C-alpha positions, 0 to 999 in steps of 0.5 A: 540494468539501471532504470535509465536503460529500462525506460529509454526509448529510441524514437523521439516525440514528434510533439513540438513541446520539448517537455513532452519528450518521452525520455524526460519521463520514467515509467510509473510501473517500473519506478513503483517496482523499484521502491521494493528494492529500497524496502528490501534494503531495510531487511539487509541493514544490520543496524535494523533489529533482526525481526524488523528486518524479517518484517521488511522482507515480508513487506517487499514480498507482499508489495510485489504480490500486489504489484502483479495483482494490480499493476501488471494485471492492468498492463496485460488488460491495456495490452489486450485493448491496444492502449497507446504508450503513456508519456514515457513512450513505452507500450504495455508489452515493452513494460511487461517485458521489463517488469519481468527482468526487474522483478526477477532480480528483486525475487533473487535478492529477496531469497538471497536475503532470506537464505543467506542472511536472515534465516541464519541470523535468526537461527543464531539468535534462537529463532529457527525456521527449520529446513527439512534437511535439518529436522532431527528424528524426533522433529520429523516424527512429530511433524509426520504425526502432525501431518497425519492428524491436522493436515491430511484430513483436509487435503483432496489430492487430484490426479490429472487425467481425462476425467479429472481436468486441471483444477481451479487454482485460487490466487496466491494459494499454496499448491504442490504438483506431484510426479507419480509412478505406478498404478492406483487402486483402479489400475490407472497409471500415475502421471501428475497430481495436484495437492492444494493447501486449503486457506484453513491450514496455518502456513507456519507451524511451530514445533513444541519446545519439548519436541524441538529443544528450542522455544522458537522453532518453526517450519513452513507448511510447504516443507511439511507437505513436500516431506510427507506428500507420499502418504497421500498416494499409497502404493505409488512412487513419488518421483518429485513434488514441486510447490507452486503459486499463481498470482492473478489479476485482482483489479475488479472492473465494474462498469458503473454506468451500466449497473443499477446497484453498485453494491450488488455488482461488486458482490458478484465480482468478488465471488470470482476475484480469486480466479481472474486471469493469471499474471505470474507463476512462481515455481520451485527452481528444481521443477522440470521444464516439461511440468513448468510448460504444462503449468504455463499452458494451463494458466495461459501464461508466457515464459516471461511470467514464470519465476523459479524460486529457491525456497518457499513460494509463499515467503511472505507468510514467514511474517507470522514468526514476527508476531509469534516470537515475543523477543523485544530485543529483536524489535524496534523499541516500543513507544507511547504516542503523545496523548492530547490534553483535554480530550474529554471535552473535544468540542470545547478544545476545538472551539478554542482553536485548530488542533493538529495531530501528527500520527503515529507520534500523536495518538489517534485517540482524539478522533475516536473521542470526538466521534464518541462524544458526538454520538452521546451529545444531545446538542449534536444534530448530524454527523457526516463522514467518509470511510475508505478503510476502517479495519476490523471491529472499528470503534469509529463504526461503533460510534456511528451506529450509536449516534444513529440509534441516539437519533442523530442524522448520520450520513456515511459515504462508504467507498465500496471500491477501496482495493482489497477492502471491498468485501469488508466495506460491503459488510460495513455498509450493510451494518450501518444501514441496519442501524439507520445510518444513511449510507451513500457510495459516492459518485459514479466513476470517481472513487471517494478518497477524501478523509472528512468528518463533519459534526453539526452541533447546536450551541445556543441559538446557532449551529456550529460545524466541527470538522476533522480532515486527514491525509490518512484513513479512519483506521486505528491500526494504520494510525499506529504505523503510517505517518499522517496528519489530522486537522480538527477545526471549527473554522466556518469557511472550512466547515461550509466547504466540507458541507458542500462536498458532502452535498455533492457526494450524497445528492446531485449538488452542482459544482460549487466554488469552495473558499478554503479547500481544493477538491478533485476532480474540480480544483485540486489539479488546477490549484496545484498548477496555479501555484507552481506557475506562481512560483515560476513567475516569482523566479522569472521576476528575480524573487526567491521561489521555492516548492517543497512537496511530499507525497507517495507517488508522482506521475501526472504529466501536466504537473511534471511539465509545470515543475520542469518549467519552474525549474527552468525559471530557477525555482528551487524544488524539493520533492519527497516521494516515497514510491513511484516518481516519473519525473527525471531530476537533475537534467541540465537545462530542464530539471537541475533545480529539482531534487527528489528523495525517498524516505523508507523507515520504521513507519510508512510515509503516508502524508501528502503536503504541498508547500509554496514559498509565495514570495514570503507568504507561504501557502501550505496544504495537507491532502489525501491526494498524491500527484497522480492522474487518478487522484487529481482527475478521477477521484474525490480528494481534498487539499486543506490549508493549515490556517493557524500560523503556528500549526502551519509552521509545525507541519513545515518543520516536522514533515518537510524540513525534518525529512529534507535533513534525514541522512539515515533513511533517505534515498536520492533519485539520480538522473538515470533513474537509480536511487542512491542511499544518503550517507552521513557525511563525516563530521555531520551528526546522523539525523533520522526524521522519524526518530527525531519525531519520536523523541520530540513528540513522544518524549 
């Protein structure tokens, strides 16, 4: 089933604007789900190193988990509330039904890739993830002893009867449902039991080389549990043991208008996150139907929420093999990011002129160095920063703490609602506050997603502002695997704009007109629409008109309609959209001048760039915001111009023109919603955007 049939609606809209026709819009959730087929294609690609293919498989599985935890969970909530259809005309119930069909195909493809492609290929390369049917007598004996010594002591099997109701099952935890026959020590008839695998147990177990005969031999914990589960029920006969996993809604809902303390409210919500409403059941494919029905009834799920699995239900845990196996020949070649010269004097370097970093090709070190030097510099008076995700043991946090201890005025906007980082950010906020940092949580009802750092430094008789703005998080780890831009500048107008935004975030400052930056929720949405409209007017006047934009996702209806209008006027539009895209390109009379491509490669495409031709005077912005409703209308985001012509040209060349020329890792979105992989034309040299940047920047 292609995406057109998955998104088509029968009834036409009654709205008089033809560009509001529901058939002109793909469904965001289904489009996001389809992104994982492109990730899985990397796992299926024999040109990709073998362990990297394993990593892509695991990424597609983890992405699917998060999709159900957030997108499907939100849809079920919308269905309960009777939320009307969006621009695509599909009700939440219809989308949920189509998600099941599409996700079932993805799951089938994932396990076919694992069982028939990657697992055999890994074994041939000397990395064996062994099926229990293939264990030797010596391996079986070692695993039995491991089970008795390391696993069984921490298990608490539970027989199900009136005195022992169905236990609470933690989100995404590994469980075994066991069918028993016979009587226990108290004479109770056996029926069903549940064995829960605590999170403390490793999901992948490495067999010692002396036992296994191989250097890299592994088994899944689920296989060991299933093989020796009978030892948990002495005197009873195990008739069947079936692994299962339940996925729950993980979207924390806190009514910020009703709570007095957001941090306390989130702490309370986090306690119960792992036990929120169930949205998906994964179960071993051979599990009898009556047991599946029992589980569905217990989790209050319908038939279209169950996925029968031919393999381990927690397949994504095989990513541990990638980390445990040191085989450079099976991974991407290592690279050394380019190190900025003069990093020992960051203030002097920025004062000379704006500095642009392109991660991961440029090292993240200058960002860390600027903050470290600011913490120690006696001339630095104040530091202000937004933190969304930082990672564990972040040097950013260490420098902020040191700055506060050195008497600087340090203000940090910590976004507590950074999904799946809420607990870490609560701990981060506590630590910063204990060090004397002024911590604020942004604005009620608006996530602070902007990436900004502002340093105020006394230079002679004047104060000067130094700014860092980025498209990605202040996270040293993601800076090595995400493509992002970071800009250092001492431009007075940009410094003042950032200062005004921090005032809004930390106090009650009114909306103020900014000179250089676009800001959500005030001017970014309008600014994008204004610039699209300007290109439309240029095209109607017979002038060359073009838009090139790169982002992670696109669904904002007004922006989509504006792009359709621009296309109708003759504007040439190229969109590089990694994930969900609700715009339908290539429709005659509507979007025939719009081309949409998705790049999936070694690094996660993450930077957002908007470029408008502007009749020969190009307008270029980097941003923290995708063209999504939430980013443009319900978050605090920034779009920042690249003012230095040579740096603007670099952004355009490296992240736009370069990616439009990619014929190795690119996919084209077709009018029917399918994605077609771009192939290298005969006689044309292959071009990988990411590989060319590695060669150009890293040398």
